[in-house]
C-alpha positions in Angstrom: 5.1 8.5 -7.8 1.9 7.1 -6.2 1.7 6.5 -2.5 0.6 3.3 -0.8 0.1 2.1 2.7 0.3 -1.6 3.5 -1.2 -3.0 6.7 0.8 -6.1 7.5 0.0 -9.2 9.6 2.5 -12.0 10.3 1.5 -15.4 9.1 2.3 -18.4 11.4 5.6 -18.8 9.5 6.4 -15.1 10.0 5.7 -15.2 13.7 7.8 -18.4 14.1 10.7 -16.6 12.5 10.1 -13.2 14.2 13.8 -12.8 15.1 14.4 -12.2 11.3 11.7 -9.5 10.9 14.2 -6.6 10.6 16.3 -8.6 8.2 13.2 -9.3 6.1 12.4 -5.6 6.2 15.9 -4.8 4.8 15.4 -7.4 2.1 12.0 -5.8 1.2 13.7 -2.4 0.9 16.3 -3.8 -1.5 13.6 -5.6 -3.5 11.5 -2.4 -3.7 14.4 -0.4 -5.0 15.1 -3.1 -7.7 11.5 -2.7 -8.8 11.7 1.1 -9.0 9.8 1.7 -5.8 10.7 3.1 -2.4 9.8 2.1 1.1 9.4 5.5 2.8 8.9 4.1 6.3 8.3 0.9 8.1 6.6 0.6 11.5 6.1 -2.4 13.7 2.8 -2.0 15.5 0.6 -3.3 18.3 -3.0 -4.1 17.6 -4.9 -5.7 14.7 -1.8 -5.3 12.4 1.8 -6.2 13.1 3.2 -3.6 10.8 2.4 -0.6 8.6 4.6 0.2 5.6 4.5 3.4 3.6 5.5 3.1 -0.1 6.1 5.1 -3.2 5.6 3.3 -6.5 5.3 4.3 -10.1 1.9 2.6 -10.6 -0.6 0.1 -9.3 0.9 -2.7 -11.3 4.3 -2.3 -9.8 2.9 -2.2 -6.3 0.8 -5.3 -7.0 3.8 -7.2 -8.3 5.8 -6.3 -5.2 3.0 -7.3 -2.8 2.5 -10.6 -4.6 6.3 -11.3 -4.6 6.6 -10.6 -0.9 3.4 -12.4 0.0 4.6 -15.6 -1.9 7.5 -15.8 0.6 4.9 -16.8 3.3 5.9 -14.5 6.2 3.3 -11.8 5.9 -0.2 -11.1 4.5 -1.9 -7.8 4.4 -4.0 -5.1 2.8 -2.7 -2.4 0.4 -4.3 1.0 0.3 -3.7 3.6 -2.3 -3.1 6.9 -0.4 -3.6 10.4 -1.8 -1.7 13.4 -0.6 -3.5 16.7 0.0 -2.7 18.1 -3.5 -3.8 14.9 -5.1 -7.1 15.0 -3.3 -7.6 18.6 -4.3 -7.2 17.5 -8.0 -9.7 14.7 -7.5 -12.2 17.1 -5.9 -11.7 19.6 -8.7 -13.1 16.9 -11.1 -16.4 16.8 -9.3 -18.9 18.9 -11.1 -20.9 21.4 -9.0 -24.1 20.9 -10.9 -25.2 17.3 -11.9 -25.5 16.7 -15.6 -28.9 15.7 -17.1 -27.9 12.0 -17.1 -27.1 12.2 -13.4 -30.5 13.9 -12.8 -32.3 11.0 -14.5 -30.5 8.5 -12.3 -32.0 10.1 -9.3 -35.6 9.8 -10.5 
């Protein structure tokens, strides 16, 4: 499964209902499971973001659907980042060719 990190900020509605934030987190875990995803970890944070959530999802479309569904409830907004583990990054780097092709050489001219 692919890994994602969501940086969460409470909306005005979310901060007004702050006492329910843990319950909302539990509901998000249940919803993620229904959609074939997993919330690996939730953190409530200080600073520019009110929370950081680590997810596993089968694909970008499923993750996007989850974020849109949760966002439509009006309590949070945020940014979603696709995260790569070390072995995934090694596979990405292996696809970089050591010597540029002729077409890449012509782009540099």
